N, C-alpha and C positions, 0 to 999 in steps of 0.2 A: 026893147031887145027881142030878138027872135028866140023862140023856145029852143031848149037844147034837144039834140037828137035823142032818140030812145036809148041808143047804145051808150051815149055819154051820161045820160041819167043813171043808168045801172052802174056805170063805172064810178060815178060820184057817190052813189048810195053804198057801193061795196067798200070804197075807201072810208066812208063815214063809219060803217059797221066795224071795219077793221080797227079804226082808231078808237072806237068805243070799247072793243074787246081788249085792245092793248092797255087802254086806260084802266079797265076793270082788273086785268091781271096785275098791273103794276101798282095800282092805288088801292084796290079793294080786296082782291082775293088773298094775296099773301099776308096782308096786314089784318084782315078781319075774318073772311070766310074760312080759310084754312084753320086758324086757331079755334074758331067756333066749332068746326067739324071735329077737331081733336078733343075739344071739351065735351062735345056730345058723346063721343065714343067712351071717354073716361066716365061720364055720368052713367051711361048704360052698363059699363063694367062694375061700377060701384053699386048700382041697383041690383045687379045679379049677385054680387057678394053679399049684400044686405039680405036678399031673399034666402040665400043659402044659410046665412047665420040665423035667420029667423026660424028656418026649418030645424036646424040643429038645436036651437033653444027650446023649440016646442017638444023635441024628443028627449030633452035632458031629464025631465022628471021620470020618464019611462026607463031610461038608461040607469038612473040612480036607483030606482026601485029594483031593477034586475040585478045591479051590482050588490045591493043589500041582500038579495036572496042568495046570490052566490057566496057572499061572505058568511052568511048564516049557515049555509050548507057546509062550507069548509070548517066552520067552528065546531059543528056538531058531527062531523064525519068521523066515525070510529075507525076508519082505515088508516088514519095518520097516527104516528107515534105521539103519545100525550106529553112528552117532556118538552121543555122550553129551549134546550140547546143540545149540541152534539154530545157533549160529555155525559149529560144525564141520560140522553137517549141510548148511548152505547152501554152505559151501566144497566139501563132497563132491558136492553136486548140480552145481555149476559144473564141477568136474573131470570128473564123469561125462559131462556134456554135451559138453565139449571132446573127450574121448576118442571119443565116439560120432560126432561130426561129422568128426573126423580119420579115423576108420576108414571111414565111409561115403563120404568124398570125399578121397582122397589128394591130388588137385589142389585146392589151397586156393582157387583162383579159381572152382571149380564150386560150392562151398558154404562159406560163412564166417559166423561169428558176428559180428553188428554190435552187439549189446547183451546183457548178462546181469546182471540186477539182482535180488539177493536182496530179498524183500519179506516183511515180517511181516504176515500176514493173520489176525487173530483169528477164531476160529470156535467153535461150540458142539459140535464133534466130540469124542468121548471121547479121542482121541489128538491131540497137537499136529501141525499141518500146517506143513511147511517148504516154502516156495515160492520159485521164481526166475522172474522175467519175462524171456522170451527173445525176441530178434529175430534172424532169419537172413536171408541172401540166398542162395537155393539154386535149382538146377534141380529140376524135378519128380521125376526119378528119385532124386536125392540126398536130397530131402526125404522121400520115402517110406521110404528106408532109415533115415534118422535117426529118424523117428517110430516105426517098427517096432522099432528097436533100443532106444529109450528105454522103450517100453511093454512089451516082452517080456523085459527083463532082470531081474536081481535086484541090489539090492532093488526092490520093485515101485514104479514111478513112474507118474504120471498126467499127462495133457495136457488142458488146458481152455482155453476162450476162443481157439481156433485161428482165426487171421485170415490170409487169403492176398490179396496184391495183386500182380497181374501187371505186369511191366515190359516195355517194348519194346526190350530189349537182350539180349545173349547173354553168358552167363558163359564158355562154352567155345568156343574157336576151332576151325575145321576142320569136318569133315563131321558131327561129333556135337554140333553146337551145340544148346543147349536154352534155351528161354525162361526168363528169370530171374523169381523170385518173391520178393517181400518178405513174410516170414513172421513172425508174432508169436504167441506162446502162453504160457500159464502152465504151468510144469513143477513138479510137487510130489510129495512123498512124506510118510510119517508117521513121527514120532519115537516110538520105544518108550520108555515111561515106567514105572518101577517103581511098584507100587501105593502110593498115598498121597503120591507125590512129584511135583513139577512140574519141568520142565526149566529150567535156567538160561538166561537170555538171551531 
């Protein structure tokens, strides 16, 4: 037989390569190569997740130690109200108010509590707020002593919505008479709550 022309050889070779490519695509790629590529991608993703979990596990001891420090600080923090629930904390606030007023003004006519109303005030703060609405009738000097004692003591208390109304009378007789003030304000503190628990009441 006479040898095939060069052009015919290239045509036959091209057809053979095309047939091999089609056979690969139909018989091998979709049934073997593609699933193996997907499996390889999944294996790489799983390895990345495993590495991330290993890093988190390695940091767990440090995080637990830090959490223990935070809990220890909260447990010993004198800024929180010491009571276990809202009812006891409200009673404690009222008692603290009475003690401060009595200490700031031994003469009951110079400064007296006219109303003390525990109030449940919902808020979005991380710790529960316990609040008492207070009304006093005080001289200016006694009022300053009361407010200072409340805000500078322990546990830490806060005063908000302070309102003063001057009266045209005198609380104290004699040379040290002082103009009377009708005073209203909100006195509140924060209740310490263990992690994951909510206060009763």
